[in-house]
C-alpha positions, 0 to 999 in steps of 0.5 A: 385609420388614424390620421395625424395633422399634416402640415397643410390642414389648416389651410385647407379650412378655407378654400373655395374651388376656382371657375374657369373663365369669369367667377361662377358662382358655386351650386351649394346647397343647404337644408335641416333635418327636423331632429336637427341633422345638417345636410350640405351639397354640392353640385358638379356639373362636370364630373360623375363621381360623387363623394358622401362624408357623414361627419361627427363632430367629435374627435379625440379632445372630447374624450375624457381621461379614461376614454382617451383613443375611444373615437379612434377605437370606434371608428374601428369597430364600425367596420368590423359589422352592422345588424344587417351587414357583416364586414365582408359583405360592407366591402363586397358590397362597396367593391362591386360598384367600384367605391371606395370607402374610407374614415379617418379620427381627428383631435375634433372630427370624425369621417365616415365617407365614399366616393362613387359613380352618380348611379350608385349614391343611394347605396353609398348612402345606404352603406354609410348609414348602416355603418354610423347608425348600426354596428353591432360590436361583438365583445369578441371582436372588441378583443380582437381589434385592441390588437390591432390597434395596440399594432398600429401603436407600435408601428407609430412608436417605431417613427421618430416623426410621430414620437417628438410631434406627440411628445411636443403636443402633449407638453404644449397642450398639457392636461388637456385632452387637446394634448393626448394622443387620438390613438390613446394608449396602452392601458386605455385601449386594452381597457376599452369595453363592448359596453364603453363603446356602446355607451360613448355611441350613443352618447356621441353619435347624436343629431346634434354632432353630425353633418353630411356632405357631398360633392359631386354629380347629384341632385341635392332634393334627391341626396336630401331625401336619402338621407331623411329616410335613414336619418330621419328617425333620429331624435333631437338632442341638444348639443353639449357645450364646448369646453373652454379653451386649453392654456398652451405650456412653454416647456422645453423637452428632451426625449433621450432614444437612440437614433441616428438622427436628432428629431426637434419640434419648435412651436408657438401658440398661434391663433384658432382656425377662424380668427380675423387674422388668419390668412396673415398666420397662412402667409407668415407659414408659407414665407417661414416653411411652406414650401421649397422656397420657403426661408426654413428650406432654403437656408437651413437645408439647401444653403447650410446642409443641417437637415434633410427635412424641414418645414413649418405648419399651423395645427388650428383648431377651434378655439386655440393653435399652434405654428411649429417647426420640424426638423431631423439632424445629426446629433452634432448640428442640433445646437446649430439647426435650432439656433438657426430656426431661431434667427429666421424668427427673429428675422421676420420680426425684425424685416418686413417681408421683401415684396418679390417674396412675398408676392412668391407667396401669395401666389403660392398660397393661393395655388395650393390651396385651388390645386387641392381641391380638384375631386370630388372627395376633397370638396365634400371635405371642405364643405365640412370644415366650412360648415363646423367652423364657419358655418358659410361658405367663402367665395374665390374671389373672398378668398383671393381678395382676403390673401392679396389684402394681407401688407407685409407689415401685419406678417411682421406685426404676427411675427413680432406677436407669435414669436415671443420667447417666453411662449415659445415650446421645444422637444428634442428627441434623440442624443444631441452631442453639446450642452443642453440649450435652455430659456435663456439660450432661446432668443429670437 
């Protein structure tokens, strides 16, 4: 399954669930197998389900140029059968216990996860471990899956929002794997062989890259024992060194395509996911375009009627980030819309956010974060993200206090730092009418 960054993904890196009444400490426990595989669990006594995830700390940005798309391709292949189960047996075994099995690939990780009743945790872990450790990857399945993924790519290529985002990212992080599409290209997809996939699996799916998280009605020691039984035989290894942070590029790109609308992406560099000023970044994004009461939505859609869809988003990674605005508008209104977005950038730089608006933004941010973690699967995913990016777990009190402590002046300071015209990138997809915008006209 191919997963794009969502507009709220960046906010999910930090969330702790809300306890009823007085603050209740999270029942989180961590352990590590002798070979280095980390196990993190959260006991949730008020539910009957358990979500388990196996996380590979290596996504598409870890691929070489000829390998572009191989992480996603391998994710598909792991569901085609193992040394002890066929693809149909995998599906039947999970269905027979009422479970849900899923996977996704992103820029920096791959996830294989399942959600089951607490009594079926041994089956869930056995199936997940079998998928991850024992794929057969038959040559005939590889060839068939090429067709499936090429159709997936065609489906995405029919989506203008996908095209404008991918084009924008490819220019923004030009020359780096972070700017390459997660799904790959037709050329790389067609080039993959069974031998390439096996070599990549052996190189990447190793203890230093594996994290296992679980949340729900579980016992930490019992779950650890299940993981140890299935993953303890892997030999320890040394984690590879992280590549240096990629450079960002401020480019203006026009991509001509016959469409009913013009689709635009404007973006600037932002801080990495774990940066100390991340809370101000979250609030800046919320005020700008993070909801229906945001400035972009109210001014561009509601007051001017220039767009149906308009929003801002944070795409944050371990060493870099981007704050981007997306909108779709008519051909004749493209220039007006861009100038309206730039005007919102300018206002945030020149004026502090009024107290009432800041209050709404803080309450919206805290509420949306808390509501996003009401299931065992979302809590399980949050354990992985916090472990991978922060190495510790932030309490609800710390989160709420950090958001509350952000003053309007810090948001303004951040806007002045981010919204530098020299760092502004823009991608325009479609056939806009009127003169093209150039660097001199992109003033904010």
